[in-house]
N, C-alpha and C positions, 0 to 999 in steps of 0.2 A: 307257336310263340307270334303275334301278331304286329306285323313292320308296318310303319306308318312314316311313306317318305312326306317331307314337310315343304309346301309352298305358304309364305308370309309373303304376304301383298302388302303393298303399297303402293300408291299412285298410280295402280294397275298392271304392276310388275313386280315378277319375283323375286326378294330379296331376304337379306339374312342381317340380323343384329349381334353387334358384341357384344355380352356382357347384359344382354334388353338395353343398350343406349341408342336412341336414336340419332345421334350424332357420330355413330358408329356405323353405319350401315353401307351394303354394298348391295349394288342393283347386280344380279345374276341372267336376267329374260325381261324383255322388253313382252315374252309371247306366254305367261303361266301355263295356257292351256297347251301347248305343244311340251311342255316342262311334265306335267301331265300323262300327258301320251306317251310319251319316255320311259315313267314310270309307269306305265304299263306293260310296256315292251321288257321291260327288265323281270317282267312277272311280280309285280307288287299286283296287290287286291285294294287296297285301302289308301287312302291321302289324307293327311294332314292339313288342314288349311288355318291359318291367322290373319285378320284382317288389322295388320297394325293400328291405320291410322282408326277402326274403331274400338282395338283397346284401348288407343291413348280419349279418343274423345266421346266414346260411346253412343258412337253412328254406322251406321251399313256403308259406307262409300263403295266398297270393290262386290255390292251383291253380285251384281250383275254378272264379273267375271267368276264368282262362286259357281255361281250358276251352268256357265258358259263351261267352266272345268267339269263340273257333274256331268252333264249335257253330252260332251263331248268324249269323256273319258269312259263314262259308264261304270265307273270302279265306287266301291262306298266310300263317302266323303263326311268327315265332322268341320266342323266350321267353330271358332274361337274368334273370341275379339267383338266388343261392344256389344254383346247381347247382353241388356238390362232391361230387360219389359219382357213380362208375357208373350206381347204383339210382335217381338221381333223372333224368339221365338217358334212363333206361331207361321210367321214370315217365313222361315226357312226350311221350316219342315215339311210345311205345306206346298212346299215348292223345288220338293227332291230331295233335299239336302237329309243324310242319313240320322246324324246326330249333332246336336248342339251343345256348346260346351260353356257352361257360365265360368266365370274368374274371380272378376272384381263382383258382380250380381250375387254369386253364392255366401262371400265372404262378409257382404253387408246388407244383405235384404233376403233378412231368413224366410219373411212371407213368401216372395217369389222364387226361391229355390224350391221349398215345400209344393206352392203351385204345379212347379212345372213336372216336379218328380209327380206330383200327384195325377197328374194328366196325360204326359209322355214316356213314364217309366226310366223304360233301357236306354230311351233314344235322347236322354240327356246327361251328360256327362260333367264332370268339374276340375276346372285347371286348379291347382295349387302350386303356382310359380313361388318360389322362396326364394330368400335371398338373406345371407347367414342364421339358416335354419327358423325365419320367420316369414309368415307370407305377405307378397308385396302385392298390390292393387293396383288398377290404373294405368294398364300401359307398363308395370312394374316400376314405377315413378311415384307411388307412395307403399307406404309400411299399412301393413290390416293389423297389425297391434296382435297378430297370433301364431304361437309353437304351429310347426306341423302336424305335432301328434293330437297336441287339440282339436285342430280342424279336420284331421281326417277321422277323430272321435265325433263330433260335430255329424260331418257326410256321411261317416256308417250309421248316424242315428236317425239321419232322416230318411237314407232310404240311396243313398246313390249307390248306383254300380260300377261305375266307371270315374277313377280317377286319377288324372293326368298332372303327374310332377312333376316340375322344371325345376331344377337347380340351376338360379340364374349366373351362379358363380364358374360354372361349367359352361354354360351356355354361347355357344360359337368358336369355344374356343381351340378345338379338336386335341385334346390334352385328356381326351376319355371322359369317361361318365361317370358320377357316385355310385360305383356299385353295392357298398354296405350300406344305404339309406333305403335304395329301392329292395334287397333282398329284407333287409328288415320292416319296411312297409306292407310287403305283398305277405309277408309270414305274420305279424300282425293285424291285418286287418280282413275280413272277407271282400271288398272290395279289388275289382280289376284293377291294378297299377298298371299305368304306362309311364314308363322313363323316357324325360327327355331332358336335352340339356349334354353336349360333350359325345354323345353316341356315337362313337368315329369310326370304331375299328370291327371287322367278322370275331374280335376274340371279344369285344364289349357283348355283344350279341347274343353270343353262344352264352358268357358266364350269366347273362341276367338270364336266359333262356333255361340254364341250369338251378336257378334261385326259384322258378315257379311264376316269374314276373309276366305278366298279361304279354304287356305289347312294349316297343320300344320305340321312338321317332326318330326319324335321320333328318339334319339339315345342313350345315355346311358341308359337313365329311362330303355329299353328294356334290354339291356345285362345286365343291372345291378337287374334284376327283383324289379324293385320298378314299375312298371306300366303291367299290366295284358293286353297285346298290343289285344287280343279278343274284350275286356268291352271298348280298346277303340274306335279300329272299330267302337261298335256299339254306339257309345258317337257320332261319327264323324258323324253318319249316311253316313259312305262313301257307303253304299250296298243301 
């Protein structure tokens, strides 16, 4: 199973939100590149990056920071947040980012999603952020009006290969993740499912791996030192 320690960016800093709320933000580091290098030192091979300002506003204010993380770490880097045009997709991919994540755009702009998947294939992932089983968009601030299962059917039909599902109710709470949800999604669909939101123990990782889940994202548990990232990487079998 792939492990993706996460860096959420806001104003050039590594931060975390609680339940997706911008008024519940904790700043953990003013040097996200150094955070990425610690990931690498712990044996991680991948980094999940989110531009929180981009997710809210549809812009790319942390673009240079994202590229610096990639350049200095040399790890596989995927980026989400604010990617709502084909030009922005191209901007990241041509600059060396390995995979981009369409969230709001995947839910609201079918034409863009189809064009991106046709052009870039597996370098396009989709973020399915859910609140009470319903897709949330625009930085988790609005409802996308579609349940997770209908959304997954659409994504699979378009040809999406990787789907990153975040259960917002579990995100940042350090109370474990929604294991039954990810088990069901991975068994029901042909896409690679990445579990996000509340992955906070080695046991979470081992159970998700047992279900055949493709990947898991670790966020707050790392920053709060609730999980040993080196042990987590080994449990995932990422190497």
